[in-house]
TIVO-189291 format. One line per field, with one value per residue (C-alpha): residue number from 0; x, y, z. Coordinates in nm, 3 decimals, always signed. Example, Ala and Ser with C-alpha at 12.3 -4.5 7.8 and 13.67 -1.06 7.14 Angstrom:
2
k = 0, 1
east = +1.230, +1.367
north = -0.450, -0.106
up = +0.780, +0.714
END
This chain:
270
k = 0, 1, 2, 3, 4, 5, 6, 7, 8, 9, 10, 11, 12, 13, 14, 15, 16, 17, 18, 19, 20, 21, 22, 23, 24, 25, 26, 27, 28, 29, 30, 31, 32, 33, 34, 35, 36, 37, 38, 39, 40, 41, 42, 43, 44, 45, 46, 47, 48, 49, 50, 51, 52, 53, 54, 55, 56, 57, 58, 59, 60, 61, 62, 63, 64, 65, 66, 67, 68, 69, 70, 71, 72, 73, 74, 75, 76, 77, 78, 79, 80, 81, 82, 83, 84, 85, 86, 87, 88, 89, 90, 91, 92, 93, 94, 95, 96, 97, 98, 99, 100, 101, 102, 103, 104, 105, 106, 107, 108, 109, 110, 111, 112, 113, 114, 115, 116, 117, 118, 119, 120, 121, 122, 123, 124, 125, 126, 127, 128, 129, 130, 131, 132, 133, 134, 135, 136, 137, 138, 139, 140, 141, 142, 143, 144, 145, 146, 147, 148, 149, 150, 151, 152, 153, 154, 155, 156, 157, 158, 159, 160, 161, 162, 163, 164, 165, 166, 167, 168, 169, 170, 171, 172, 173, 174, 175, 176, 177, 178, 179, 180, 181, 182, 183, 184, 185, 186, 187, 188, 189, 190, 191, 192, 193, 194, 195, 196, 197, 198, 199, 200, 201, 202, 203, 204, 205, 206, 207, 208, 209, 210, 211, 212, 213, 214, 215, 216, 217, 218, 219, 220, 221, 222, 223, 224, 225, 226, 227, 228, 229, 230, 231, 232, 233, 234, 235, 236, 237, 238, 239, 240, 241, 242, 243, 244, 245, 246, 247, 248, 249, 250, 251, 252, 253, 254, 255, 256, 257, 258, 259, 260, 261, 262, 263, 264, 265, 266, 267, 268, 269
east = +12.478, +12.224, +12.086, +12.435, +12.512, +12.186, +12.266, +12.602, +12.471, +12.203, +12.442, +12.677, +12.349, +12.262, +12.610, +12.631, +12.271, +12.375, +12.707, +12.498, +12.259, +12.523, +12.717, +12.434, +12.365, +12.721, +12.704, +12.918, +13.139, +13.004, +13.243, +13.142, +13.332, +13.477, +13.250, +13.265, +13.078, +12.893, +12.783, +12.600, +12.631, +12.337, +12.430, +12.306, +12.495, +12.258, +12.356, +12.726, +12.696, +12.488, +12.763, +13.051, +12.898, +12.901, +13.267, +13.372, +13.221, +13.280, +13.521, +13.743, +13.853, +13.810, +13.683, +13.988, +14.161, +13.927, +13.662, +13.896, +14.060, +14.402, +14.551, +14.368, +14.164, +13.795, +13.606, +13.223, +13.243, +13.429, +13.804, +13.966, +13.674, +13.699, +13.383, +13.319, +13.543, +13.316, +13.324, +13.727, +13.846, +13.858, +14.070, +14.338, +14.572, +14.590, +14.497, +14.309, +13.932, +13.758, +13.725, +14.105, +14.226, +14.007, +14.136, +14.494, +14.447, +14.328, +14.555, +14.890, +14.838, +15.171, +15.158, +14.975, +14.994, +14.758, +14.964, +14.966, +14.924, +15.180, +15.184, +15.033, +14.742, +14.782, +14.732, +14.363, +14.355, +14.588, +14.295, +14.002, +13.826, +13.788, +13.400, +13.463, +13.711, +13.487, +13.200, +13.390, +13.483, +13.120, +13.015, +13.300, +13.213, +12.827, +12.969, +12.911, +12.983, +12.851, +12.884, +13.025, +13.130, +12.967, +12.991, +13.242, +13.500, +13.482, +13.743, +13.655, +13.942, +13.947, +13.884, +14.194, +14.427, +14.772, +14.785, +14.641, +14.638, +14.812, +14.617, +14.469, +14.226, +13.859, +13.900, +14.146, +14.263, +14.441, +14.837, +15.076, +15.347, +15.302, +15.246, +15.517, +15.698, +15.718, +15.942, +15.880, +16.061, +15.838, +15.919, +15.833, +15.494, +15.414, +15.489, +15.285, +14.983, +14.967, +15.044, +15.228, +14.923, +14.802, +15.080, +15.413, +15.707, +16.069, +15.980, +15.815, +15.430, +15.120, +15.010, +14.633, +14.660, +14.892, +15.265, +15.404, +15.800, +15.743, +15.451, +15.593, +15.617, +15.250, +15.035, +14.737, +14.613, +14.313, +14.299, +14.268, +14.069, +14.287, +14.599, +14.910, +14.981, +15.074, +14.735, +14.551, +14.778, +14.737, +14.350, +14.357, +14.559, +14.337, +14.012, +13.999, +13.642, +13.557, +13.771, +13.623, +13.333, +13.331, +13.690, +13.861, +14.124, +14.046, +14.114, +14.446, +14.416, +14.747, +14.905, +15.020, +15.366, +15.328, +15.158, +15.430, +15.682, +15.493, +15.404, +15.750, +15.870, +15.637, +15.711, +16.079, +15.962, +16.064
north = +10.486, +10.665, +10.358, +10.249, +10.593, +10.596, +10.254, +10.367, +10.665, +10.464, +10.216, +10.526, +10.697, +10.352, +10.294, +10.660, +10.628, +10.279, +10.408, +10.713, +10.470, +10.257, +10.559, +10.697, +10.402, +10.376, +10.494, +10.825, +10.882, +11.199, +11.426, +11.770, +12.065, +12.200, +12.417, +12.559, +12.370, +12.566, +12.368, +12.571, +12.542, +12.323, +12.074, +11.737, +11.418, +11.323, +11.637, +11.581, +11.215, +11.342, +11.611, +11.378, +11.131, +11.382, +11.522, +11.121, +11.035, +11.393, +11.648, +11.418, +11.181, +10.897, +10.653, +10.674, +10.428, +10.312, +10.057, +9.872, +9.652, +9.698, +10.038, +10.134, +9.942, +9.913, +10.149, +10.117, +9.728, +9.468, +9.477, +9.099, +9.006, +9.315, +9.507, +9.851, +10.107, +10.251, +9.915, +9.901, +10.249, +10.246, +9.931, +10.043, +10.190, +10.169, +10.450, +10.637, +10.650, +10.613, +10.991, +11.040, +10.760, +10.881, +11.247, +11.124, +10.924, +11.257, +11.491, +11.253, +10.939, +10.819, +10.798, +10.456, +10.266, +9.952, +9.641, +9.532, +9.867, +10.167, +10.505, +10.659, +10.884, +11.255, +11.486, +11.553, +11.848, +12.043, +11.978, +12.001, +12.239, +12.176, +12.125, +11.879, +11.681, +11.650, +11.564, +11.293, +11.147, +11.140, +10.986, +10.714, +10.654, +10.598, +10.290, +10.031, +10.248, +10.551, +10.915, +11.120, +11.431, +11.734, +12.115, +12.170, +11.950, +12.196, +12.482, +12.829, +12.833, +12.899, +12.639, +12.721, +12.775, +12.645, +12.526, +12.218, +12.049, +11.718, +11.700, +11.354, +11.489, +11.557, +11.838, +11.994, +12.353, +12.579, +12.596, +12.327, +12.292, +12.448, +12.263, +12.039, +12.165, +12.503, +12.388, +12.529, +12.228, +12.098, +11.715, +11.808, +11.979, +11.662, +11.455, +11.655, +11.685, +11.325, +11.324, +11.006, +10.804, +10.801, +10.915, +10.790, +11.038, +10.906, +10.548, +10.637, +10.639, +10.446, +10.382, +10.481, +10.799, +10.902, +10.909, +11.258, +11.192, +11.329, +11.560, +11.848, +11.661, +11.595, +11.826, +11.775, +11.706, +11.537, +11.263, +11.517, +11.786, +12.087, +12.170, +12.141, +12.512, +12.680, +12.834, +12.496, +12.298, +12.537, +12.503, +12.123, +12.088, +12.345, +12.248, +11.960, +11.898, +12.252, +12.144, +11.766, +11.696, +11.345, +11.269, +11.089, +11.352, +11.568, +11.948, +12.083, +12.407, +12.487, +12.825, +13.056, +13.009, +12.639, +12.634, +12.841, +12.611, +12.308, +12.438, +12.550, +12.215, +12.023, +12.245, +12.093, +11.728, +11.644
up = +3.627, +3.853, +3.999, +4.107, +4.251, +4.444, +4.591, +4.705, +4.851, +5.025, +5.189, +5.304, +5.454, +5.612, +5.760, +5.896, +6.058, +6.209, +6.369, +6.498, +6.653, +6.830, +6.960, +7.111, +7.293, +7.477, +7.804, +7.839, +8.167, +8.344, +8.539, +8.685, +8.611, +8.936, +9.166, +9.523, +9.761, +10.057, +10.351, +10.648, +10.987, +11.015, +10.751, +10.817, +10.766, +10.490, +10.332, +10.370, +10.228, +9.911, +9.844, +9.907, +9.652, +9.383, +9.465, +9.477, +9.130, +8.972, +9.037, +9.276, +8.999, +9.266, +9.040, +8.803, +9.052, +9.331, +9.256, +8.975, +9.229, +9.076, +9.126, +9.467, +9.721, +9.644, +9.868, +9.811, +9.774, +9.951, +9.970, +10.012, +10.258, +10.466, +10.352, +10.235, +10.353, +10.625, +10.784, +10.781, +10.809, +11.158, +11.196, +10.958, +11.200, +11.575, +11.790, +11.480, +11.434, +11.088, +11.031, +11.141, +10.913, +10.603, +10.662, +10.687, +10.354, +10.167, +10.347, +10.367, +10.183, +10.189, +10.576, +10.548, +10.205, +10.214, +10.151, +9.788, +9.637, +9.527, +9.704, +9.383, +9.536, +9.508, +9.826, +9.794, +10.035, +9.768, +9.491, +9.704, +9.938, +10.324, +10.250, +9.939, +10.150, +10.480, +10.255, +10.061, +10.438, +10.527, +10.188, +10.250, +10.617, +10.504, +10.295, +10.612, +10.872, +11.103, +10.963, +11.231, +11.028, +11.126, +11.009, +11.315, +11.118, +10.834, +10.870, +10.705, +10.461, +10.088, +9.839, +9.657, +9.968, +9.909, +10.246, +10.450, +10.799, +10.873, +11.187, +11.284, +11.536, +11.432, +11.192, +10.964, +11.020, +10.812, +10.806, +10.711, +10.437, +10.116, +9.795, +9.681, +9.982, +9.876, +9.560, +9.196, +9.053, +8.804, +8.895, +9.247, +9.138, +8.942, +9.194, +9.454, +9.238, +9.186, +8.805, +8.808, +8.919, +8.557, +8.336, +8.303, +8.261, +8.200, +8.280, +8.613, +8.704, +8.558, +8.173, +8.257, +8.088, +7.788, +7.862, +7.899, +7.843, +7.469, +7.524, +7.352, +7.024, +7.005, +6.771, +6.974, +7.343, +7.496, +7.221, +6.957, +7.137, +7.132, +6.937, +7.150, +7.227, +7.581, +7.610, +7.533, +7.774, +8.045, +7.997, +7.970, +8.275, +8.490, +8.391, +8.146, +8.190, +8.031, +7.699, +7.696, +7.925, +8.052, +8.062, +8.339, +8.421, +8.744, +8.782, +8.897, +9.061, +9.112, +9.185, +8.941, +8.983, +9.002, +8.666, +8.503, +8.598, +8.517, +8.164, +8.085, +8.184, +7.970, +7.680, +7.687, +7.640, +7.319
END
């Protein structure tokens, strides 16, 4: 009997060891926790590009859609024979330079939607600081183009400022319309925050991330990471990387009133 039990224990331990080895060989997607980006007056193009690459591949969540060739245009590789974004951004809209077009794409993404794609991109100037926005623009310009972003383009505004500029000149100053047009309607907030670029709700949106239509009926969120309570849901929406490092969901630095309206609405979705 003891010999049979020893064999069973040996098989179980061997199986666990094998799965552990396989799991450790699987590459993990890394995404940075939101952090302030400080760029001095003497920042160089190389420093801007390096900072922008970290935002693009990390907290910006850009790779969730871009680079797959289906949900959004390829930016770092060829797009339908036009080359990387830095070589084609100045040809998208007549009268706009590459820098102007890229800023508009981040600040007012529905102003120009590339043919063949849906207007699912969120307003990134609501989610990223001015320094992060302009460093991303520098990084994108470097992909087959010339980097002309400088410190003078970066306004001295708070990273969590609820306003942004819709200017298509060189830089982006403070001012502009409030987030979601100043509305606390949760559906307007969901639309403005770009949630439907990944989630589906009441038949609208994408199926990249879990459907939110009945989110309040779930016992857990984050693929079983957290119990589905208001406190955990708040933490998850605000900074998902703090709860589950490496997941694909970007941070959502919403204002307090917007958060309360959004969470109260999500709790009704049963």
